[in-house]
N, C-alpha and C positions, 0 to 999 in steps of 0.2 A: 413445435419448433421455437427455437428462444430469440429475441433480440439481442443486440452486441453495441455495447456503448463504451466508446471508446475517448476518453481526455487527451487531449492536445493543447502544444504551445510551441509553434517551432519545430514540429516534429517531421520534415520530408522526408529525413535520413531515414528516420525507421519507420514511419509509416506503412510505405509499401509492404515490406515484411509481415505488418500484422494482418493489412486489410488482408493478404494472402491467405493468412491462417484461420479466416474466419467468413473467406468466399462460400459457403456451405449456408449460412443464412442470410435470407434475405430480408433483411431488416435491421441495417449493421445504421447508426449513431455516431457521429462526431461529434461531441461536445469540443468546444474551441474556445482558448479563450483568447481571443484577437490576435491570432498568431501575421505574423508579417512576412512567413517565409511561403510556399509551397504546400502545406498542409490543406487548407482549404480547397487547392484546385484539384491535387492527389482525392482528396476524401470524394470529388465531387465525379473523377473519371471513373473512379470504384463504384460510382452508382450509390455511395453511401450519403446519406441523409443528414446536414449540417446544421450544429444549433453555436448559436457564438454568443457569449457570454462575459465580460472583464472581471479577470478571478479576483478574487477577494480574498477567501481564505479556502483550504479545503472543504474541511465540514460545512459551510454557506454552498460552497458551488456541487459536490457532490448533489447532498439536499435540493436543491434547487432545479438539479437533471433531472432528477427523480421523479419530482412530482408535476416540471414540466414540461418533459420532453414526451412525445404521443408513442409509444410502444407500441408494437401490432400485436405483439404477446404477453403472455401472463409472466413468461419468467427470460429475466435480462442476467446475459452474461458480462460481468464489467472487467475490464481488459484497458492496461498503457500503451502507449505506441511502441513501446524499449520490448512489450509480452508477444510468447504468439501462444496458441491453444495447438498442441499439438490434436494428433489421432486419436491418443486413448484419451484424450480427457473431451474431446468432440463427444465422441461414441458414448461418454461414459455420460457424457451431459444433456445428451438429447433425450437418454433411456431415466436422466434420474428429474427430467422438468417435466413431467407429466399433467394436466389442468386438477388431477382430485387426487394427483400428489398431497397430504397431510403436512411437508413440511414448509416453512414459510424460506426457507434457503438453506444451502448448500459450503461445507466447508471440503478448501480442493488444497492442493498440496503444488508449491509454486519453485521452481529449480532456479537458483541462483549462476549467473554463468559471472569470470571473470572477464578481463581483457585476452587471454588466451586462449581461451574456452572453455576453463576450468569449472567441472561443477564442485560450489562452493555446499559441498552436501554435510560435511561437518561444522564449519565456519556459518553456516546461514541460521540466524540469534533463533528464529521460527517461520517456518514453510506453508505454517495453515493460513487459508485468508477465510473470509467468504464471500464469494464472487459472482456465484450463483444466487438468484434472489428473486422473491416477488417484491417489485418494486417499491406497491405499498408497503409491505410490510419491513421498510430497509429506512433506519437512520445513521445517519453519523455525529459526530463528536469529538469536539478536538481541534485546533487549528491545523495544524501538522500531526501527519500519522497517526489517521481521526481512528477514534473505536465504532465499529462497527455495531448496530445495538439493532436485533431482529424482536420484534412482533413475533413467537410463535416456535415450532420446533424447528431443530436443524439437524442437518443430515449430515452426511460425508462422501466426495464419490473416489473413484480412481483417477488415473491422468494426471499429466503432467502441464502446470502452466511455463513455458520455458520465459526467462524473463535473462534481461542482457541490461544494465546496468550504467556497463561497462563500454556501453555500442560508442560514444563518444568521446571516451577517455580519461583518464584520472583526473585530469583537471575539470574536467566539464562535471565529473561528480563532485566531486572537491570545491564548484564555486556552489551549486544547488545546494550542499548541504551547510554552508555556512548560512546561505538564504534561509533550510529550514532550520537550524540552531536560533535564530534570529524568533518565529515561531514557536519553536518547543519550549525557548526561557518564557516569552510569554506567557506561555499557558500556564506554565507552572508557577510564575509568577501569580497571575489570575485565578491560579486553583490554591495557590497561598492565598490571597486575601478573602476567601467563601471560606476561609476552613481547611480547606485539603484534608476533608473527611476519606481518610481510606481505612480496610480490614487487613492486619496482619496475620488474620485468618483465612481470610479471603482468597488474599493470595498464593496462601498456600495449597489451597483445602478445597477449596472451591470447583463445584465438577462444571458450572458455565466457565468456559474458556473462556467469552472475551469479559468476565466478571473478574476472571482470576487475573489477566493478561490488565484490565486497568491497574488492578491494586497492587499489581508488582510494580509496576511501572511506577506509583508513587509513592512504595518501600523505596526503588531505587532509586528515585529522584532526591532521597533525605539521607545517604548515602557519605560518608565521608569518603574522598577520595576515586571518587567514580570510579573516573577513566579509566584507571587502573586496572579496580575492579570488574570491570565489561570487559576486559583486556585479559586479564584471566580465565576469566569464565569461558569466552570464546576457545580460548587456547586450552583450556584445563577440562575446562566441564564440558564443553562443548566438543573439544578434542580439534580446531579448527586444523592441527600441523598436520596432521590426517590428508590437507586438499593440499600442502607442500606450499611453495611458496607464495602463491596463491592464497591459501587460508593463512598464512601469518602474514602476509601484506596487507588483506580485507582486516584482518583483526585489527592492524594498527592503525588502520585508515578507519576504525570504527571508534578507535579510545581519541583519535583526532578530533573526529567531529562532536565525543562524548565532552572533550575539553573544550570547545566551541562552545557550545551549549551553557556550560558552570562560568564558561569567562561572561556570557551574555545576561546569565543570570545575573551575574555579582554586579554588571552594568547596570540594571534594572533598579537592581537593590539598593543601589548609591544613590542615586536618582529619585526612586521613593522617597528617603531620606532626605534628599539638601531642601 
């Protein structure tokens, strides 16, 4: 079987649906960031084990959870409260997560949905995530939108993890991404202070998905006018327009988010010079 790890912070709205989708596991852990709503109560009603810790940043928080939570099984499936495990993913995950499997982690595909239920099939920038893994073989880096670092071979499984990032409305999404932009700008600034090493060759040709994505981010952060570049990439390279008005709106929201990061970067640079 598989242990389930769910990260939460005031998720009383979305958590019941998430927990319903993982009832097949008898080892569900809710890793809570000191919620002030009914998140913990709901978790306990479903029989989930609750661990509470004050949130500091994404990678530190996730790494602490993997190191300190007592999982019953050797494999962990990590999901967020606004995500749902489909039947296809459940079957594929159980089949893949064997005790003697040579892999250390498995990559799966996530489907993001807009407010009207439209699957952002084309607008979604990267649908692949490392979410099924052996906890001792996994660690995270970066303050926000962390990069998954796996010690060992990586496989891939079928099925979908369904994600509803707009379940609380567009306003909540924007509010959350304003906070994310602070951490993104801080991460970029810290990396620049350390020398900001990256490889264009790895960004283009690396066979390691995680390494390739990391270097692509570092190249992207150095491009002038990158909010508009991101919008163009989503609209024309990813063909977000094929998702209709939902895809166009989502691409525009990503442009706004990227512009927030640019503004926060400039603020940090000005403070560093003063």
